[in-house]
C-alpha positions in Angstrom: 63.9 107.7 118.7 63.8 104.0 117.8 66.9 102.0 118.7 67.2 100.7 115.2 67.4 104.3 113.9 70.3 104.9 116.3 72.1 101.8 115.2 71.5 102.7 111.5 72.8 106.3 112.1 75.9 104.9 113.9 76.5 102.4 111.1 76.3 105.2 108.5 78.7 107.3 110.5 81.2 104.4 110.7 80.9 103.8 106.9 81.8 107.5 106.3 84.7 107.3 108.7 85.9 104.1 107.1 85.8 105.6 103.6 87.7 108.6 104.8 90.4 106.5 106.5 90.7 104.4 103.3 91.2 107.6 101.3 93.8 108.9 103.7 95.7 105.5 103.5 95.7 105.7 99.7 97.1 109.2 99.8 99.8 108.1 102.2 100.7 105.2 100.0 101.0 107.4 96.9 103.1 109.9 98.8 105.4 107.1 99.9 105.7 105.8 96.3 106.5 109.4 95.1 109.3 109.7 97.7 110.7 106.4 96.7 110.6 107.2 93.0 112.2 110.6 93.7 115.0 108.8 95.5 115.5 106.3 92.6 115.7 109.2 90.1 118.1 111.1 92.3 120.4 108.1 92.6 120.2 107.6 88.9 121.0 111.3 88.1 124.0 111.0 90.5 125.8 108.3 88.5 127.2 108.5 84.9 125.3 106.9 82.0 125.9 103.2 81.8 127.0 101.9 78.4 127.2 103.8 75.2 123.5 104.5 74.6 122.0 107.2 76.7 118.5 106.3 75.5 118.9 102.7 76.6 120.0 104.0 80.1 116.9 106.1 80.3 114.7 103.2 79.3 116.4 101.0 81.9 115.6 103.5 84.7 112.0 104.0 83.3 111.5 100.2 83.5 112.9 100.1 87.0 110.5 102.8 88.1 107.6 101.2 86.4 108.3 97.8 88.1 108.6 99.6 91.4 105.2 101.4 91.0 103.6 98.2 89.8 104.8 96.2 92.8 103.7 98.9 95.3 100.3 99.3 93.8 99.8 95.5 94.0 100.7 95.5 97.7 
């Protein structure tokens, strides 16, 4: 077998492994984000509504979660 063929085969194997590692890292990031969001929601459910308008309170927590997700996906 020609040495270039071996190098090419090794390079292709490394590319596949790199792609799989990137996929696993993305899965881990999403799992971490999910856990953090669950904690935010749990904390929110544990406290009484703030203010007179329940809808506004829900929108406030939705904005907090959206900002958190946005900041984590940018990182």
